[in-house]
N, C-alpha and C positions, 0 to 999 in steps of 0.2 A: 607349650605342652610338655617340654622336658622338665620344667620346674614343677609342674603339677605331678608328673610321674615320680620325680625325686621326692616330693612331699609325701606321696603315698608310700614309697619305699621306706622312708624314714619313719613313717607312722607304724608300719608293721614290723620293722626290723630294729627298733630302738629300745627293746626291752619290755618286760611285762608291765612295768609302771606306766609307761606311755599308753600301752593298750588299755589298761584299766581306766586311765583318764579319758581316753577316746570314747570308751563305752559309757562313761559317766556323762560325757557331753551328749551322747546319743540319747540317753535316758532323760536328761534334762531337756533336750530339744523336743522329745516326744511329749513330755508333760506340757511344755509351752505351746506346742502346736495343737494339742488336744484342747487347751483352754482357748486358744485363738479360734479354732473351729467352732467351739460352743458359742462364743460371742458373735461370730459371723452368721450363725444359723438361727439366732433368736428372731431377727426380722422375718426369716422365711417361715418359722413356726407360726408367728402371728399372722402373716399374710395368708398362709394355708387355712388357718382358722377362720379368718374373715372371708376368704374366698368361698368356702363351703356355706357360710351364713348368707353370702350374697346370692349363691346359686339357688337358694330356696325362696328368695324374695319374689312375690307375685308381680307380674307385669299386668297391672289392673287399671281399670278406669271406673271412677265412682259414678253413680247414677246422678243425673241432673237434679232430681228431687229425692233426698234421702228418705222421705216418708212414703215414697211411691211403693206399690207392691213389688215383690221380688220378680225379677226377669225370669220367666220359666225356661228361657233358652240359654241362660248363662249359669256358670258355676260361681258361687259366691264364697268369700272367705272373710273371717273376722279373727284378728289376732288379739288375745288378751295377755298382757304381761302382768303376772302376779309375782308372788315371792313365797318360797317355802323356807322359812328361817331367813338366813342372809343370802340365799341363793335365788336368782331369778328363775321363775317358772313360767314358761311360755306355752299357751294353749291355743291351737289353731283350729277354729270351728269351720268346717267346710260343708257346704250344701251343694251337692252335685246337680247340675242342670242337664238339659238335652245336649248341650255342647260341653264336653268334658275335655279339658286340656291334658296334656301329658303330665304325669305326677312329678313333684319335686324330687330331687335326689334323695335316696335313702328309703323310699317306700315303693312297692311295686305298682300301686294304683291309689287313686284318691279314695278315702274311706267312704263307705255308704252309710246311711243313717243307722245309728246303733253300733257302729264299728269305731275302734280307736287303734291308733298306732302309737306306741310309747317308746321313748328312748330307754336304753338299759338302766340308766340311773332312776328314771321314773318308775320303771317296772320293779326295781328293788324297793323303792319307797312304798309303793302300793302293797308289796308283799309284807313289809314290816309294819306299815300303818294302814290297815284296811279302810279306815275312815277317809283316807285321801281319795278313795275311789268315787266319793260323791262329787268331786270336782272334775272327774273324768267319766261322764256317763257313757256307757256302752260296753260292748264285749271286745276284749283285746284281740285284734286280728293278727298282729305281728309287732315286730320291733323295728325301730328306725336304725338303719345301718350307719356306719361311719361316714359314708358319703353325704349324709344329710344332717350331720351334727358338727358343731364347731369343735367340740372336745369331748372326751369320753364321759365326763361328769355332767354334761349339759342336761337340764330338765326341760324336755320338749315333748309335745304330744300333738297329734292330729286327731281331731274328733269329728266324726260324721254326724250331721243333723239334717233334718228335713228343711226344704226351702222356706216354709212358713215361719220357722224359728230363727231365720237369719235374714229378716227383711231389710236390715240396715247394713248389710255387709257390702263389700266391694266386688265387682264383677272381675273374675280372673280369666285372662286370655292365655297366659303362659306363665311359667316360672323361670326365674333367672334374672338377676340384676347385676349392675356393675359394682355396687358398693353395698356393704352390710349396714343395716339400720343402726346397729349397736356394735361398733368395732371393739375388739378386745382391749385396745388401748387407743385413746384419742390421738389423732395425728400430732397435735402440738405437744402432748405429753410424751409421745414416742420420740420426738426430737430430744427432749430433756433426758429420756431414758438412754438413748444412744450416747449422748455426751457423758452421762454419769458412768455408763458401762465402759466407755473408753478410758475415763479417768481411773475407774476401779480396776480394770483388767489390763488394758492395752499398755498403759504407762509402766506398771510393774512387769508386764510381759516383755516389753522392750529391754528393760533392765536385766531381766532374767536371761533372755537369749544372749545379751551381750556378755553376761557373766559366764554363761556356758561356753561362749566362743573364746573367752579369755582364761580358761582353766590352764593351770600350770604355766602361767605367763612367764615367770622368772626363768625356769629351766628351758622353756622353748626359746626365749629370747637369747639365752647363752648359746644354744645350739645353732640358732640362725646367725649369730655373730661369728661363730666358727666357720660356717659356710661362706659368709661374706669375706672373711679373711683368706679363705682358700681360693678366692677369685670369682665367686658368684656375683652377678650384678645386683645393684640395689633393688631394681624392680623384680628381678628373679627371686631375691631373698623374700620379698613380700609375697610373691606368688606361692613359694614353698610353704609359707606359714598359712596362707589362705586355703591351700589344698586340703589340709587336715580339717580345718573348721568347716569348709563346704561339704566334705565327705560326711562329717558327723551330722551336719544340718540336714543333708538329704536323707540319710538313714533315719534321723530323728523325725523328720517330717512324715515319712512313710509310716513309721511306727506310731506317731501321734494321730494320724488320720485313722489308722486301724483301731487305736485305743478309743478315739471318740465314737466310732461306729459301735463298739461294744458298750460304751457308757450310755449312748443314746438308746439302745435297745433295753437296757436295764432301767434307766431313769424314766423312760416313757411309760413303762408298765407300773412303776411305783408312784411316779408323779412328785411334784413339789407341793408344799403347802399353798393352796390357792391356785395352782396351775398344773394342768395335765395336758398332754398332747398325744397324738398318734405317732408311732415310731416313724412312718414314712415322712411325716412333716419335718422331722429333724434329720432326715437323711442328707448326706453330703451332696451339695450341688456342684456343678462343673466350675462355677465361679469361685466357690469356697476352696475347692481343691487347687485351682489355679493360683489363688491368692496365697495359700499356705506354701505351695511349691515355689512361688516366686519370692515371697517376703523373707522367709527364714534363710534360704541359701544366700540371697543377696545381702541380708544383714550380716550373716556369718562371713561373707567375702570381705565386706568393708571393715568389719571388726578384725578379721585376720590380717588384712593389709595394714590397718592402723597399729596392730600389735607388733608387727615386724618392722615398723618404720624406724624405731630407735636402733635396732640391731643393724639395719641397712645403712643408716647415716653415720653412726659412730660405733663400729664393732669393738674397737679397742677399749673404749670406756665400759662397754657391757662386760667384756671378758675380765677386766680389772675391777669390776663391781664398783665403778664410780657412782657417787650419789646422783640421782636424777635431778632434773631441773624442778624448780618450784612449780606447784600446780597453777594453772591459769585461773584467773578470776573472771573469765567471760560469763560464767553462769550467774555471777552476782548481778550483772546487769539485767538478765532475764528475771531474776527473783525480785529485784527492786521495781522493775516495770510492772510485773504482776501485782506486787503488794501496793504499788501506787494506786492502781485502779480499785483494788479490793478495799483499801483504807478509805478512799474517797467515798465509796458507797456506804461504808460503815459510819463515816462522819455524817453523811446525809441522813441516815437512819437515826442516829443519835440526836440530831438537831430537829428531827421531825420534818425534814424536807425530802420526802420520798421522790425518786426520779419518775418523771411522767412519760419520757420517751421509751416505750417498751421495745421498739425495734432496735434502738441503740443498746439497750441493756441486754437484749438477747444476743448481741454480738460481743459486747465488751466483757460480760461476766464469764462466759465459757472461755474466751480467749485468755482472760486474766487467770482463770483456774489452771489452764494448761501451762501458762508461763510460770506460775508459782510452782506447780508440780515438777516441771522439767528443771526449772532454776534451782529448786530445792536439792535435787540430786547432783546437779553440776556444781553447786556451791559447796557441798559437804567436804570434798577433798581440800579445798582452799581453807575452809574454816577449821578442819581437822589439823592441817599443817600449822595454822596460826595458834590454835589452842595448845597443840603439843609443844610447840616451841616456847610458848609462854610458861607452861607448867614445868617443862624440863629445866628452865633457867631458875625457877623459884623453889622447886621441891628439893628436899634433902632425903627423900625416900629412895632407896636403891631400886626396888621393883618399879615404882612409878617413873623414876628417871629413865630406866632402860626402856620401858614401854613407850614413853613419850619420844625418846630419841628414835625409836624404830618407826613410830608414826610420822615423825618429822621427815625421815628419809623416804618413806613410802606411805604417804597419807591416804592413798586410794586403796591400799591393801585391805585394811580392816573394814573400811566402809563398803567395799565391794561385797563383803560378807552379809551385811545387814541393810543395804540400800533398798532392797525390795520390801523389807518389813517397814522401813520408814515410809515408803510410798503407800503401803496398806493403811497405816494409821492416818495419813493425810487424806486418802480417798474415803475412808470410813466416815470421817467427819463430814465430808461433802455429801455422802449418801444419806446421812441423817438429816441434813438440810433439805434434800429432795423429798424425803418422806414427810417432814414437817410441813413443807409447802403444799404437797398434794393433799394432806389431811385437811388443810385449811380450805383448799379449793373444793373438796368434796363435801365439806360441812363447815359452816361458820363456827368460829371459836366460841365455846360456851362452857359453863361449869358442869353441865350434866346433859343427859339425853332422856327424853320422855317417850313413852310408848302408850298407845291406846289399842287394847285388844277387845274386839267385839265378843261378847259372851253368848250371842245367839247360837244355839245348837251345840254349845259346849256342855258336856255332862259334868256331874259333881266331881269325879276324879280328875277330870281335865282342869276344872276351876281350881281345885286344891293344888295341882301340879304347877299351875301358872303362878301362884303366889310364892313358889319356892324355886323359881327359875334361877340358875346359877348366874351371878353377876348383877342381878337386880337388887337394889338397896331398899326400896319401899314399894308399897302397893295400897291402892284404895279403889273403890267402885264408883264410877260416875253413872248417874241415871238421869233420864229425861221424863218429865211429868206427862201424864196421859191427857189427851185432848180428843174430843169427839169430832172427827173429820167429816161426819155426815151432816153436821150443822153448818149453816152459812157463816156463823161466827163461832169458831171452835173455842174461843176463850184464851186467856193467857197461858203461857207455858214457861217452864223454867228448868234449869239444870241443877243438879245437886250432887254432892259427893258424900257417899256413905262410908264413914271412917271414924275412927277414934281420933282424939287430939294428937296422940303419938304418931298414928299413921299419916295424918295430914301434915304434921311437922316434917316428915320425911320428903314431902313433895314440894315444899316451899323453902325459901331462904330463912324466914323468921316468922314465928307465929306467937301472938300475944292475945290474952283474954279468952282463950278457949277453955270451955268447961265440958267435961265428958258427961254423957247421958242425956243431953237435951239438944234440940235443934238450935242453930245459931246462924245469924247473918254473917256473911264474910265480906270484908272490904279490903281491897288491896291498897297498900301505901303508894306503890308506883302507879301513877295514873294510867299509863299505857296498858296495864294489865287489868284495870278496873272496868267491869262491865256495868250493866244496868243494875242499880241498887234496888233490892227487893223491899216492898213496903210491908211493915209489920201488920199482922192480922190477915194477910192474904193466904188463902188455903189452896194447896195444889195437890191433886190426886196422883198417886203413884201406884202402878199395877205390879203384881208379882204372881208367881205361880207356885202352888204347893199342892202335893197329892193329886196332880193332874187337873186342878181347878185354878182358874184365874180370879184373883181377888184384888181388892183395892184398899189403900190406906191413904188418909189425908194427912198432910203435913202443913201446919200453919206457921207462917213466917213469924218468928218471935222478935221481940225488941232487943234481946241480948245480941251483942255484936262482938265479933273477934276480928282482929287485924292481922294481916300477913303481908309479907314482901314476896312477890312472885318472881320466879325465873322467867326468862323470855327466850324463846317461845315456850308456851305451856301446852300440854296435851288437851286440856279442857278448861272452860271457864269454871270458876268456883264461887258462885253467888250465895250458895246455901249449903250448910253442913248438916247432915242427917246422921244421928247415931245409929250404929248397926242394930240396936235393940228395937228400932222402929219396925223392922220386919221380923216376922216370926222365925224361929230357928228352922233352918232347912229351906227357907223360902228363896226363890230365885227371882230377883227383880227383872221386869221386862225393860227392853231398850237400854240395856246396861253395857258398860264397857269397863274393863279392868285397866287401871292406870298404873304403870310401872315406871321406874326411873333407874338410871345407872350412870356410870362414868361415861364421858363423851368420846373416849378414844376408840378408834376403829376396831381394835381387837375385842374390846368389851362389848361393843355394839353387835358385832357378829356373834359373839358368844350368847348374848341375851336373845337375839333373833332366832338362833338355832335352838335354844332352849324352849322358846315359845312354839316353834314349829314342831318340836318333839312332843310337847305337852298337848297342843291343840292343833293338829295338822290343817284343819279346814277353817280355822278362825281367821277373820280379817284383821290384819295388823297394820297400824299406822305408826311409823317411826317418824316423829316430828323433825322435819328439816333434813331427813336422810333419804337419799336415793339408793335403792338396793343395787341398781346398775352401777352407780358410782362406787359403792362398796366393793362390788365385784372387780371393778377396774383397779381399785386400790389393792385388793388381794393379789391380782395378777402382777402389778408393779412391785409390790413388796416381795413376791416370789422371785421376780427377775432380779431385783436389787439384792435380795438375799443370795441368789445364785451367783451374782457378780461378786459379792463380798466373799463368798466361799471360794470362787475361782481366784480372786485376788489374793486371798489368804494362802491358797494352795501354791500359787506362783511365788509369793513372798517366802513361804517356808521352804519351798523347793530351792529357791535361789540361795537361801541361807544354808541349807543342808549341802548343796553341791559346792558352794564356795567355801564353806567351813571344812568340808572334807579335803578339798584341794589345798586350802591354806595349811591344814595339818601336815600334808605331805610336803609342801614347799618349805615349811618352817623347821623340818626335822634337822637339817644340817646346822641351822643357827642355834637351835636349842641344844644340840649335841656339843657345839663349840662352847656355849656358856656352861654346860655341865662339866666339860673337861677343865674349864678354868676355875671350877670350884663352886659354882652356883648350886644352891640346894634346890631340890624339887619343889619345895613350898614356894621359894622365891620365883622360880620359873613359872609356876602356875599363876602366881600373883601378877607377874609381868604380862603373861598372855591374856589374863582376865582384864587387866587395866587397859591393855592395848586395844581391846574391842569395846569394852563397856563405856569408857570415857567419851570417845567420839560418837558412839552410838547414842548415848544419853543426850549429847548436844543435838544430834540429828532428830531424835524423837521429840525433844522439847521444841525445836523449831517446827517440826511437823504438826505438833499440837497447836501452837500459836497460829501458824499460817493456815492450818485446816479450819480452825474456828473462825478466823477472819474471813476466809473464803466462803464458809457456810453462811455467815452473817450477811455478807454482801449479796449472796444468792437470795436470801430471805428478804432483804431490803428491796432488791430488784423485782421480786415477785409481788410486792405490794400487799402482803398479808399482814395480820395483826401481830404475829410472833416474829420478832426480829432477832432475838438473842436466845438461842436454844442452849440453855445451861443444863438441861436434864441429861443430855448425852455426854457431858464432860466427864463425870466419874467413870463411865464405861470406857471411854477412850483412854483415860489415865490408867485404868486397870489393864487395858490391852498393852499400853506402852510398858508398864511394869512387867507384864508377862513376856514381852519381847526381850527386855533387858535380862530377865531371869533365863530365858532360853539361850541368849547369846553368851551369858556367863557359863552356863553348863556346857555349851559347845566349845568353849575355849580350853577346857581342861584336857581333852584328849590330845592336844598338840604336844603335851609333855609326856613322853613315854616312860615306861617303868625301867628301861635299861638303856645303857649308852651303847651306841653302835658307831665306832670310829670310822667304819667303812663309808658312812655317809659323807664325812669330811674328805676322805681320800678321793671319792668319786667327784666331789665338788672341785 
């Protein structure tokens, strides 16, 4: 306890500079704890969301015979999962019986026939798009409260109907289940998300907290060496150093928890793109507070003891500024071990031998990524020392020689400034691989995305708006021929596409032999897309509506034939091409659907679906091969990964700012010494710039290479079609260039405008 009290007395009685550095450590720790609390709270937000969804699940029992008449003594429910644009829309139809169970959370009672309860998001949609009320028949009785919704933007509605309209529903005895039918994130995906967030945030956070605990390391080490020479024991010397770091960590932890509480209140109201939550969901739990209060001070304690070890063992060498020992190369073994596993998976992918043991891959790939990430940081001082020694021996440039000699003596000094940014670049590459893998899982890889929009009930302005949906590249109308269903033999029927040759060419890979203005038979070159070939001379009737009357036009299959190569899968069969002039101007074909196409990426698909929902709110939309629920999960995961990347960037930049500020203070005496010896300010700036930029460039280059290899190994282990994600490489290279520019700009303030000899006297 005496050593701890001595450490605190030295902290508050050793001058303004030390106090400033102490509060800098507190601020840095607060930012780190805020980011740590955010990562730890993400699972709680998802669990709260799924818990409310599970609480409204019916405890129901289906009838033995689905076609039997409704049970007059039971309450029935039918859930319809539709979509409004790219957002799931859930409608729960409820028919009250003689035995009415307690209502689900969020509504005061079960709706009676003709009554509806709407979520706030649905209420706003109906207000903006009155046509959407056709899907919600009844009078709005009230709104669903937060207790009955997974998140504030959820589209959910309870609709009361009579028992005779719900004959095939399920009998409801109570509400409340153990699990949600559609969790916010699939459990297997949640494990991947936790691992990615740990790489994105927790690794840079550990580096950041260590940097904060090692601020003003040189001056503190000299002060500790003086105490050791005055008779303080070795362990006591380490405890004195740890006292300051633990005090800063405790204050930083409390401030960080308060900062997170404020951030949670603000962000919960604004939301993230694709993810919103209620503020109580993100409130600090007892476990989160306990982890933050335990992890940060413990880490600071060990970092403080490690920082005072050299002064405790050899205080004379510290006071005489003897050069430290060469950095250890133990981190090289971690990096080699991780790269060995990563490279093996990349070789398997390149040779077409994808691993089949998924259980082993789920263990090896995350472990290899953590080994590579931690080994990358631990190896940088060793590589910096080797590179600095090599360059210093061969260069004839004075600034470069001075910079490399300084890095050779203290290889960890410059890299401590930017190690967090190096980890951010490495983790960003891994996050790109996770997004690529999830996009393949949610939708098979293809060159485009097709949509089929039913035109039944869509007015003329709505049809015109559908053809101009943002993100859609082409459009055509698919129609089905008329048949008399009252006859025993209704006769043959066919599908046709009403379009010009240019419009049809937008829907297929290649089109040849097409002539505008006349019907044509269509044959697909790829046999899997070829349907039944229409016989020339066969006439098919097509009905249309104009001026309130239903009319008919016959189309005879011609002998002329056009050939096309189809995408797979397609929104509709294309056996017959009908020119738009077949129907009178202003006519609306019956049994028609609008075919649209767009790029296949998830962002474009959501954009097109939202545009369709805005143009025709009640139109039935089929997105070929796309599950709207999967799109919603992708949006949630993208939001969480985006938040993780932002947190990682905040941690990396904060580590840089804190360490750069501390380095500027620590280097003042050395810069002053060189200035008194005659070095020009321009030379000193070049020295400081080269001292940071050269080893940082080495670290970022290594981060880019190891990051892409780790990403590729993850994609190979996932078993998807995309194994090499080259699209994200320019963005990562641009980020690395930005990091170097930031480090260059941050090295200039080390060189002051005036010489202060007092700094040397104090030293």
